[in-house]
All heavy atoms as an XYZ file, in Angstrom:
721
protein
N     -10.958    -11.212    -17.797
C     -11.485     -9.991    -17.224
C     -10.689     -8.762    -17.781
O      -9.531     -8.780    -17.800
C     -11.320    -10.091    -15.690
C     -11.726     -8.832    -15.011
S     -11.470     -9.026    -13.201
C     -13.128     -8.555    -12.695
N     -11.362     -7.774    -18.185
C     -10.733     -6.622    -18.760
C      -9.995     -5.800    -17.737
O     -10.313     -5.828    -16.541
C     -11.856     -5.796    -19.400
C     -13.076     -6.202    -18.662
C     -12.859     -7.673    -18.199
N      -8.988     -5.112    -18.144
C      -8.207     -4.192    -17.308
C      -9.073     -2.987    -16.922
O      -9.994     -2.631    -17.644
C      -6.984     -3.641    -18.038
C      -5.908     -4.709    -18.199
C      -5.496     -4.909    -19.575
C      -5.342     -5.448    -17.295
C      -4.465     -5.865    -19.784
C      -4.431     -6.375    -17.483
C      -3.947     -6.574    -18.777
O      -2.946     -7.518    -19.010
N      -8.709     -2.324    -15.799
C      -9.283     -1.088    -15.478
C      -8.906     -0.094    -16.502
O      -7.784     -0.236    -17.168
C      -8.717     -0.606    -14.125
C      -9.158     -1.381    -12.907
C      -8.411     -0.856    -11.715
C     -10.657     -1.235    -12.587
N      -9.614      1.015    -16.687
C      -9.206      1.987    -17.562
C      -7.944      2.679    -16.982
O      -7.748      2.537    -15.775
C     -10.282      3.108    -17.818
O     -10.485      3.826    -16.552
N      -7.153      3.309    -17.793
C      -5.896      3.931    -17.195
C      -6.223      4.988    -16.179
O      -5.556      5.024    -15.134
C      -5.127      4.581    -18.351
C      -4.412      3.621    -19.284
C      -3.745      4.366    -20.447
C      -3.381      2.759    -18.663
N      -7.268      5.730    -16.412
C      -7.587      6.754    -15.359
C      -8.085      6.078    -14.129
O      -7.766      6.615    -12.972
C      -8.578      7.788    -15.936
O      -9.810      7.162    -16.251
N      -8.877      5.061    -14.196
C      -9.338      4.334    -12.950
C      -8.218      3.643    -12.256
O      -8.090      3.654    -11.040
C     -10.441      3.325    -13.330
C     -11.719      3.956    -13.647
O     -11.950      5.147    -13.440
O     -12.575      3.225    -14.246
N      -7.280      3.091    -12.971
C      -6.117      2.454    -12.350
C      -5.214      3.504    -11.659
O      -4.827      3.245    -10.538
C      -5.306      1.716    -13.415
C      -4.171      0.877    -12.726
C      -3.352      0.095    -13.779
O      -3.912     -0.358    -14.782
O      -2.100     -0.099    -13.445
N      -5.017      4.561    -12.290
C      -4.226      5.657    -11.682
C      -4.887      6.116    -10.396
O      -4.207      6.281     -9.381
C      -4.034      6.835    -12.640
C      -3.148      7.973    -12.060
C      -1.817      7.594    -11.611
C      -3.154      9.096    -13.080
N      -6.208      6.350    -10.446
C      -6.970      6.784     -9.284
C      -6.869      5.769     -8.102
O      -6.685      6.155     -6.947
C      -8.330      7.169     -9.641
N      -6.959      4.517     -8.477
C      -6.867      3.462     -7.436
C      -5.521      3.399     -6.858
O      -5.296      3.279     -5.720
C      -7.303      2.087     -8.067
C      -7.210      0.932     -7.182
C      -8.006      1.091     -5.883
C      -7.648     -0.370     -7.882
N      -4.431      3.466     -7.700
C      -3.096      3.487     -7.196
C      -2.901      4.671     -6.286
O      -2.223      4.506     -5.198
C      -2.097      3.587     -8.357
C      -1.985      2.252     -9.145
C      -1.115      2.518    -10.402
N      -0.929      1.262    -11.167
C       0.013      0.415    -10.941
N       0.900      0.550    -10.055
N       0.062     -0.786    -11.701
N      -3.404      5.807     -6.562
C      -3.245      7.009     -5.698
C      -3.978      6.775     -4.352
O      -3.421      7.031     -3.302
C      -3.806      8.253     -6.394
C      -2.918      8.722     -7.508
C      -3.446      9.946     -8.270
O      -4.694     10.242     -8.096
O      -2.770     10.447     -9.181
N      -5.169      6.144     -4.356
C      -5.900      5.878     -3.139
C      -5.118      4.839     -2.311
O      -5.087      4.881     -1.066
C      -7.258      5.380     -3.352
C      -8.232      6.530     -3.933
C      -9.682      6.196     -3.893
N     -10.075      4.918     -4.438
C     -10.288      4.621     -5.706
N     -10.070      5.579     -6.606
N     -10.674      3.451     -6.066
N      -4.525      3.825     -2.976
C      -3.720      2.811     -2.286
C      -2.570      3.515     -1.574
O      -2.290      3.283     -0.371
C      -3.199      1.763     -3.274
C      -4.357      0.883     -3.706
C      -2.002      1.006     -2.722
C      -3.967     -0.007     -4.935
N      -1.810      4.380     -2.289
C      -0.688      5.076     -1.620
C      -1.099      5.944     -0.489
O      -0.440      6.085      0.522
C       0.126      5.855     -2.743
C       0.822      4.878     -3.670
C       1.520      5.684     -4.827
C       1.847      3.973     -3.029
N      -2.229      6.659     -0.645
C      -2.732      7.493      0.440
C      -3.043      6.654      1.681
O      -2.773      7.080      2.764
C      -3.971      8.300     -0.051
C      -3.716      9.382     -1.038
C      -4.980     10.032     -1.631
O      -6.083      9.587     -1.303
O      -4.840     10.837     -2.530
N      -3.716      5.496      1.412
C      -4.057      4.596      2.479
C      -2.780      4.092      3.224
O      -2.754      3.938      4.409
C      -4.968      3.456      1.978
C      -5.320      2.441      3.010
C      -6.428      2.930      3.898
N      -6.824      1.824      4.790
C      -6.673      1.917      6.090
N      -6.312      2.966      6.693
N      -7.052      0.828      6.851
N      -1.797      3.731      2.462
C      -0.541      3.235      3.000
C       0.118      4.335      3.805
O       0.751      4.091      4.874
C       0.397      2.785      1.863
C       0.161      1.398      1.288
C       0.986      1.216      0.099
C       0.282      0.313      2.344
N       0.059      5.603      3.346
C       0.693      6.636      4.046
C      -0.027      6.833      5.425
O       0.612      7.063      6.423
C       0.676      7.993      3.246
N      -1.361      6.742      5.406
C      -2.163      6.786      6.631
C      -1.769      5.625      7.594
O      -1.609      5.882      8.760
C      -3.612      6.783      6.273
C      -4.584      6.760      7.528
N      -4.802      7.900      8.226
C      -5.272      5.760      8.091
C      -5.543      7.620      9.212
N      -5.919      6.357      9.127
N      -1.627      4.413      7.084
C      -1.210      3.319      7.906
C       0.144      3.531      8.544
O       0.387      3.226      9.627
C      -1.245      1.976      7.145
C      -2.672      1.407      6.823
C      -2.443      0.199      5.837
C      -3.370      1.044      8.009
N       1.057      4.086      7.695
C       2.406      4.403      8.221
C       2.333      5.394      9.377
O       3.035      5.335     10.328
C       3.332      4.977      7.047
S       3.882      3.609      5.962
N       1.568      6.478      9.138
C       1.382      7.485     10.161
C       0.874      6.995     11.460
O       1.329      7.271     12.520
C       0.443      8.667      9.635
C       1.128      9.470      8.539
O       2.373      9.438      8.373
O       0.353     10.223      7.873
N      -0.122      6.040     11.358
C      -0.710      5.395     12.567
C       0.247      4.510     13.312
O       0.125      4.372     14.493
C      -1.974      4.606     12.182
C      -3.141      5.412     11.758
C      -4.365      4.531     11.488
O      -4.185      3.485     10.903
N      -5.507      4.996     11.878
N       1.188      3.886     12.642
C       2.039      2.863     13.165
C       3.472      3.386     13.461
O       4.300      2.555     13.773
C       2.064      1.643     12.280
O       2.754      1.953     11.081
N       3.714      4.607     13.187
C       5.079      5.123     13.471
C       6.025      4.776     12.279
O       7.261      4.806     12.489
N       5.493      4.477     11.134
C       6.353      4.287      9.972
C       6.470      2.900      9.415
O       7.174      2.657      8.438
N       5.845      2.025     10.072
C       5.986      0.545      9.612
C       4.567      0.002      9.279
O       3.631      0.113     10.040
C       6.533     -0.271     10.793
O       7.823      0.311     11.152
C       6.757     -1.755     10.356
N       4.565     -0.686      8.108
C       3.407     -1.485      7.714
C       3.859     -2.876      7.586
O       4.896     -3.161      6.975
C       2.842     -0.959      6.346
C       1.666     -1.782      5.889
C       2.469      0.494      6.480
N       3.147     -3.849      8.191
C       3.596     -5.160      8.214
C       3.233     -5.955      7.017
O       2.343     -5.500      6.210
C       2.981     -5.962      9.461
O       1.563     -6.019      9.220
C       3.310     -5.244     10.764
N       3.829     -7.044      6.747
C       3.555     -7.918      5.642
C       2.109     -8.403      5.758
O       1.302     -8.628      4.751
C       4.526     -9.112      5.498
C       5.907     -8.664      5.084
C       6.816     -9.917      4.933
N       6.428    -10.696      3.708
C       6.859    -10.421      2.543
N       7.696     -9.414      2.325
N       6.452    -11.187      1.492
N       1.654     -8.711      6.947
C       0.272     -9.091      7.217
C      -0.694     -8.012      6.747
O      -1.740     -8.256      6.120
C       0.038     -9.454      8.685
C      -1.459     -9.716      8.970
C       0.870    -10.689      9.051
N      -0.399     -6.774      7.147
C      -1.235     -5.649      6.687
C      -1.249     -5.524      5.158
O      -2.313     -5.271      4.575
C      -0.789     -4.318      7.315
C      -1.111     -4.229      8.806
C      -0.479     -2.933      9.368
O       0.791     -2.809      9.326
N      -1.353     -2.064      9.825
N      -0.127     -5.730      4.557
C      -0.055     -5.586      3.047
C      -0.832     -6.782      2.420
O      -1.492     -6.592      1.397
C       1.378     -5.595      2.598
C       2.200     -4.333      3.020
C       3.646     -4.534      2.598
C       1.619     -3.067      2.355
N      -0.679     -7.966      2.963
C      -1.369     -9.147      2.434
C      -2.898     -9.093      2.583
O      -3.671     -9.614      1.842
C      -0.827    -10.436      3.078
N      -3.379     -8.374      3.643
C      -4.769     -8.303      3.912
C      -5.332     -6.824      3.611
O      -6.387     -6.496      4.155
C      -5.011     -8.613      5.342
C      -4.709    -10.064      5.602
O      -5.211    -10.971      4.971
N      -3.824    -10.328      6.585
N      -4.609     -6.121      2.799
C      -4.998     -4.695      2.554
C      -6.406     -4.686      1.953
O      -6.703     -5.540      1.119
C      -3.990     -4.121      1.533
C      -4.131     -2.700      1.333
C      -3.521     -1.769      2.262
C      -4.778     -2.193      0.238
C      -3.631     -0.396      2.046
C      -4.869     -0.796      0.040
C      -4.326      0.050      0.924
N      -7.181     -3.570      2.366
C      -8.470     -3.368      1.829
C      -8.571     -1.950      1.360
O      -8.067     -1.065      1.952
C      -9.564     -3.606      2.851
C      -9.721     -5.093      3.233
C     -10.893     -5.320      4.145
O     -11.671     -4.336      4.411
O     -11.022     -6.480      4.651
N      -9.270     -1.834      0.280
C      -9.486     -0.420     -0.311
C     -10.874     -0.391     -0.918
O     -11.321     -1.366     -1.498
C      -8.481     -0.017     -1.370
C      -8.500      1.373     -1.704
C      -8.483     -0.851     -2.558
C      -7.628      2.352     -0.886
N     -11.608      0.680     -0.625
C     -13.018      0.701     -1.132
C     -13.863     -0.466     -0.742
O     -14.695     -0.886     -1.440
C     -13.037      0.876     -2.681
C     -12.221      2.058     -3.198
O     -12.108      3.054     -2.413
O     -11.796      2.092     -4.330
N     -13.621     -0.973      0.499
C     -14.368     -2.072      1.064
C     -14.046     -3.442      0.438
O     -14.808     -4.417      0.708
N     -13.018     -3.555     -0.361
C     -12.659     -4.819     -0.980
C     -11.231     -5.157     -0.598
O     -10.339     -4.276     -0.524
C     -12.862     -4.745     -2.486
C     -14.253     -4.609     -2.884
C     -14.443     -4.781     -4.449
O     -13.682     -5.490     -5.038
O     -15.375     -4.159     -4.939
N     -10.990     -6.385     -0.485
C      -9.654     -6.867     -0.198
C      -8.786     -6.798     -1.483
O      -9.242     -7.205     -2.522
C      -9.671     -8.367      0.290
C      -8.295     -8.831      0.751
C      -8.427    -10.192      1.495
N      -7.122    -10.637      1.850
C      -6.355    -11.450      1.126
N      -6.838    -11.942     -0.011
N      -5.171    -11.848      1.527
N      -7.639     -6.164     -1.367
C      -6.719     -6.022     -2.495
C      -5.294     -6.341     -1.945
O      -4.646     -5.349     -1.540
C      -6.821     -4.718     -3.202
C      -5.815     -4.434     -4.366
C      -6.056     -5.399     -5.494
C      -5.954     -3.005     -4.774
N      -4.881     -7.563     -1.935
C      -3.529     -7.802     -1.340
C      -2.527     -7.027     -2.156
O      -2.530     -6.958     -3.423
C      -3.335     -9.317     -1.609
C      -4.677     -9.841     -1.830
C      -5.444     -8.737     -2.380
N      -1.548     -6.353     -1.416
C      -0.543     -5.562     -2.072
C       0.720     -6.320     -2.231
O       1.663     -5.789     -2.815
C      -0.283     -4.299     -1.283
C      -1.541     -3.343     -1.167
C      -1.115     -2.084     -0.409
C      -2.055     -3.097     -2.608
N       0.803     -7.530     -1.674
C       2.006     -8.349     -1.829
C       1.508     -9.761     -2.045
O       0.483    -10.135     -1.708
C       2.966     -8.359     -0.646
C       2.261     -8.829      0.628
C       3.618     -6.968     -0.475
C       3.204     -9.099      1.813
N       2.377    -10.544     -2.766
C       2.176    -11.943     -2.816
C       3.084    -12.584     -1.745
O       4.198    -12.077     -1.566
C       2.603    -12.473     -4.275
C       1.615    -12.129     -5.313
O       0.413    -12.155     -5.037
O       2.007    -11.873     -6.447
N       2.602    -13.521     -1.095
C       3.403    -14.118      0.017
C       4.768    -14.599     -0.529
O       4.790    -15.314     -1.546
C       2.700    -15.278      0.643
C       1.465    -14.848      1.420
C       1.791    -13.927      2.560
O       2.799    -13.957      3.159
N       0.809    -13.014      2.781
N       5.884    -14.221      0.108
C       7.190    -14.605     -0.264
C       7.806    -13.747     -1.398
O       8.890    -13.992     -1.825
N       7.053    -12.764     -1.918
C       7.536    -11.973     -3.055
C       7.187    -10.509     -2.776
O       6.302    -10.202     -2.032
C       6.905    -12.398     -4.331
C       7.246    -13.828     -4.735
C       6.474    -14.282     -5.902
N       6.368    -13.402     -6.977
C       5.735    -13.544     -8.097
N       5.115    -14.632     -8.296
N       5.698    -12.584     -8.984
N       7.880     -9.628     -3.423
C       7.572     -8.196     -3.327
C       6.741     -7.662     -4.478
O       6.163     -6.618     -4.364
N       6.783     -8.377     -5.590
C       6.122     -7.904     -6.751
C       4.679     -8.441     -6.807
O       4.395     -9.604     -6.509
C       6.827     -8.534     -8.030
C       8.303     -8.066     -8.074
C       6.135     -8.131     -9.355
C       8.551     -6.637     -8.134
N       3.779     -7.559     -7.096
C       2.329     -7.885     -7.089
C       1.809     -7.422     -8.408
O       2.028     -6.406     -8.925
C       1.556     -7.195     -6.036
C       0.075     -7.386     -5.995
C      -0.293     -8.699     -5.401
N      -1.725     -8.759     -5.246
C      -2.510     -9.708     -5.830
N      -1.911    -10.672     -6.501
N      -3.717     -9.655     -5.680
N       1.068     -8.456     -9.085
C       0.419     -8.161    -10.376
C      -1.048     -8.318    -10.268
O      -1.600     -9.388    -10.656
C       1.030     -9.136    -11.408
C       2.432     -8.880    -11.706
O       2.820     -7.806    -12.120
N       3.307     -9.871    -11.480
N      -1.778     -7.349     -9.769
C      -3.229     -7.460     -9.660
C      -3.829     -7.722    -11.023
O      -3.445     -7.138    -11.987
C      -3.695     -6.073     -9.118
C      -2.460     -5.568     -8.389
C      -1.280     -6.035     -9.241
N      -4.786     -8.609    -11.077
C      -5.366     -8.985    -12.384
C      -6.040     -7.911    -13.151
O      -6.134     -7.915    -14.381
C      -6.296    -10.188    -12.179
C      -7.636     -9.785    -11.520
C      -8.601    -10.992    -11.508
N      -9.827    -10.506    -10.894
C     -10.194    -10.990     -9.749
N      -9.577    -11.920     -9.072
N     -11.334    -10.552     -9.170
N      -6.495     -6.839    -12.491
C      -7.191     -5.721    -13.173
C      -6.172     -4.695    -13.588
O      -6.598     -3.763    -14.332
C      -8.233     -5.105    -12.247
C      -9.324     -6.080    -11.929
O      -9.428     -7.168    -12.448
O     -10.092     -5.774    -10.958
N      -4.919     -4.752    -13.190
C      -3.933     -3.676    -13.503
C      -3.200     -3.996    -14.779
O      -2.902     -5.151    -15.081
C      -2.962     -3.502    -12.357
C      -3.475     -2.788    -11.124
C      -4.817     -2.799    -10.818
C      -2.655     -2.208    -10.293
C      -5.285     -2.209     -9.697
C      -3.094     -1.567     -9.176
C      -4.475     -1.513     -8.828
N      -2.808     -2.957    -15.501
C      -1.987     -3.078    -16.716
C      -0.564     -3.255    -16.394
O       0.207     -3.771    -17.145
C      -2.188     -1.876    -17.562
C      -3.585     -1.655    -18.081
C      -3.757     -0.280    -18.772
N      -5.116     -0.049    -19.079
C      -5.689     -0.357    -20.226
N      -5.019     -0.883    -21.178
N      -6.963     -0.140    -20.456
N      -0.143     -2.797    -15.207
C       1.263     -2.868    -14.856
C       1.421     -3.356    -13.457
O       0.483     -3.343    -12.652
C       1.900     -1.506    -14.980
N       2.594     -3.858    -13.093
C       2.874     -4.378    -11.813
C       2.661     -3.310    -10.668
O       2.924     -2.105    -10.911
C       4.353     -4.849    -11.824
O       4.454     -5.963    -12.646
C       4.834     -5.235    -10.418
N       2.269     -3.754     -9.588
C       2.145     -2.944     -8.353
C       3.157     -3.485     -7.380
O       3.094     -4.556     -6.930
C       0.776     -3.060     -7.742
C       0.583     -2.310     -6.430
C       0.748     -0.832     -6.616
C      -0.807     -2.642     -5.886
N       4.225     -2.694     -7.133
C       5.309     -3.139     -6.229
C       5.252     -2.229     -5.014
O       5.343     -1.053     -5.116
C       6.649     -3.044     -6.899
O       7.655     -3.419     -6.044
N       5.134     -2.829     -3.843
C       5.179     -2.139     -2.641
C       6.455     -2.288     -1.951
O       6.953     -1.432     -1.333
C       3.977     -2.613     -1.683
C       2.601     -2.288     -2.351
C       3.996     -1.908     -0.296
C       2.319     -0.859     -2.693
N       6.994     -3.459     -2.060
C       8.340     -3.730     -1.520
C       9.425     -3.555     -2.532
O       9.351     -4.159     -3.600
C       8.417     -5.185     -0.947
C       7.337     -5.586      0.072
C       7.498     -7.007      0.335
C       7.426     -4.770      1.300
N      10.271     -2.702     -2.256
C      11.452     -2.444     -3.237
C      12.631     -1.974     -2.420
O      12.475     -1.355     -1.368
C      11.008     -1.379     -4.242
O      11.960     -1.249     -5.235
N      13.791     -2.303     -2.928
C      15.029     -1.962     -2.280
C      15.965     -1.317     -3.232
O      16.422     -1.995     -4.129
C      15.578     -3.215     -1.641
C      16.743     -3.024     -0.720
C      17.168     -4.310     -0.119
C      18.342     -4.150      0.784
N      18.736     -5.490      1.334
N      16.166      0.015     -3.124
C      17.016      0.682     -4.167
C      18.371      0.113     -4.357
O      18.918      0.073     -5.462
C      17.100      2.122     -3.649
C      15.911      2.271     -2.800
C      15.630      0.938     -2.147
N      18.932     -0.434     -3.270
C      20.254     -0.976     -3.428
C      20.218     -2.520     -3.427
O      21.205     -3.196     -3.136
C      21.152     -0.522     -2.294
C      20.612     -0.950     -0.923
O      19.381     -1.337     -0.803
O      21.379     -0.816      0.114
N      19.093     -3.015     -3.904
C      18.957     -4.497     -4.022
C      19.753     -5.158     -5.034
O      20.431     -4.542     -5.879
N      19.548     -6.527     -5.149
C      20.407     -7.273     -6.087
C      19.918     -7.240     -7.492
O      20.641     -7.709     -8.457
C      20.386     -8.726     -5.629
C      19.019     -9.414     -5.640
C      19.044    -10.822     -5.117
O      20.051    -11.357     -4.845
N      17.868    -11.343     -4.901
N      18.762     -6.638     -7.784
C      18.220     -6.589     -9.105
C      18.385     -5.223     -9.792
O      18.447     -4.230     -9.100
C      16.722     -6.961     -9.108
C      16.461     -8.293     -8.508
C      15.845     -8.416     -7.277
C      16.839     -9.503     -9.204
C      15.658     -9.690     -6.725
C      16.588    -10.762     -8.625
C      16.008    -10.800     -7.359
O      15.811    -12.001     -6.801
N      18.429     -5.173    -11.067
C      18.628     -4.009    -11.906
C      17.303     -3.283    -12.156
O      16.902     -3.096    -13.311
C      19.417     -4.273    -13.111
C      19.735     -3.049    -13.988
O      19.851     -1.954    -13.310
O      19.830     -3.134    -15.156
N      16.562     -2.991    -11.030
C      15.290     -2.272    -11.186
C      15.556     -0.797    -11.556
O      16.527     -0.258    -10.883
C      14.438     -2.362     -9.921
C      14.187     -3.833     -9.516
O      14.222     -4.736    -10.336
O      13.906     -4.018     -8.335
N      14.823     -0.256    -12.381
C      14.974      1.186    -12.697
C      13.664      1.812    -13.282
O      12.881      1.100    -13.826
C      16.138      1.318    -13.666
C      15.886      0.776    -14.990
C      17.177      0.821    -15.920
N      16.958      0.206    -17.132
C      17.048     -1.092    -17.462
N      17.251     -1.969    -16.444
N      16.759     -1.537    -18.610
N      13.536      3.122    -13.146
C      12.412      3.807    -13.707
C      12.669      3.939    -15.195
O      13.681      4.356    -15.660
C      12.257      5.222    -13.055
C      11.061      5.917    -13.435
C      10.783      7.197    -12.659
O      11.487      7.421    -11.674
N       9.800      7.959    -13.124
N      11.630      3.604    -15.960
C      11.680      3.652    -17.458
C      10.865      4.791    -18.066
O      10.969      5.095    -19.156
C      11.426      2.283    -18.121
C      12.513      1.256    -17.716
C      10.065      1.790    -17.643
N       9.868      5.181    -17.241
C       8.945      6.223    -17.684
C       8.429      6.881    -16.414
O       8.540      6.292    -15.368
C       7.839      5.694    -18.573
C       7.159      6.772    -19.327
O       7.490      7.861    -19.275
O       6.177      6.397    -20.071
N       7.805      8.028    -16.543
C       7.285      8.635    -15.334
C       6.292      7.781    -14.625
O       5.163      7.454    -15.177
C       6.589      9.967    -15.728
C       6.053     10.824    -14.504
C       5.482     12.014    -14.944
O       5.137     12.310    -16.141
N       5.336     12.948    -14.006
N       6.659      7.271    -13.464
C       5.778      6.428    -12.700
C       5.825      4.905    -12.979
O       5.184      4.119    -12.322
N       6.624      4.573    -14.028
C       6.736      3.080    -14.359
C       8.162      2.670    -14.248
O       9.112      3.391    -14.527
C       6.345      2.938    -15.859
C       4.778      3.073    -16.069
C       4.286      4.320    -16.398
C       4.034      1.984    -15.820
C       2.922      4.425    -16.581
C       2.614      2.139    -15.988
C       2.064      3.332    -16.318
O       0.760      3.482    -16.557
N       8.251      1.433    -13.676
C       9.595      0.912    -13.370
C       9.681     -0.485    -14.074
O       8.771     -1.172    -14.281
C       9.796      0.709    -11.879
C       9.885      1.991    -11.101
C       8.789      2.774    -10.830
C      11.156      2.466    -10.767
C       8.927      4.012    -10.180
C      11.277      3.667    -10.146
C      10.174      4.430     -9.851
O      10.288      5.633     -9.261
N      10.936     -0.754    -14.434
C      11.252     -2.025    -15.058
C      11.887     -2.867    -13.859
O      12.865     -2.446    -13.236
C      12.302     -1.921    -16.128
C      12.816     -3.237    -16.717
C      11.711     -3.975    -17.371
C      13.974     -2.956    -17.635
N      11.193     -4.038    -13.599
C      11.730     -4.894    -12.498
C      12.448     -6.061    -13.202
O      11.884     -6.850    -13.915
C      10.533     -5.363    -11.607
C       9.917     -4.227    -10.885
C       8.829     -3.515    -11.286
C      10.584     -3.759     -9.680
C       8.368     -2.578    -10.549
C      10.126     -2.718     -8.988
C       8.959     -2.092     -9.396
O       8.490     -1.056     -8.667
N      13.702     -6.150    -12.799
C      14.551     -7.209    -13.371
C      14.438     -8.569    -12.725
O      15.266     -9.403    -12.887
C      15.944     -6.723    -13.464
N      13.470     -8.718    -11.912
C      13.268     -9.937    -11.149
C      13.088    -11.157    -11.998
O      12.404    -11.142    -13.038
C      12.068     -9.862    -10.162
C      11.777    -11.101     -9.396
C      12.599    -11.439     -8.325
C      10.691    -11.978     -9.723
C      12.346    -12.585     -7.540
C      10.523    -13.091     -8.993
C      11.290    -13.421     -7.951
O      11.008    -14.442     -7.146
């Protein structure tokens, strides 16, 4: 299956983050793992996490989608380009 175009992927990522911000606002700042695993956008299910992991690699995306991240975590994760991160997992 081909990847989304870069512009379509960026637009989808922005909609995902907007929806997450809305969920956070509704719940007082917390989104559960169940909500992330059952996330829907544009009427379609798009899990934002893999069970037991924080890194998600949607098949249509060119790059990893990470919703769970910990700045002071055990891995050497870092931003390598504007909006792109290297995950040392």
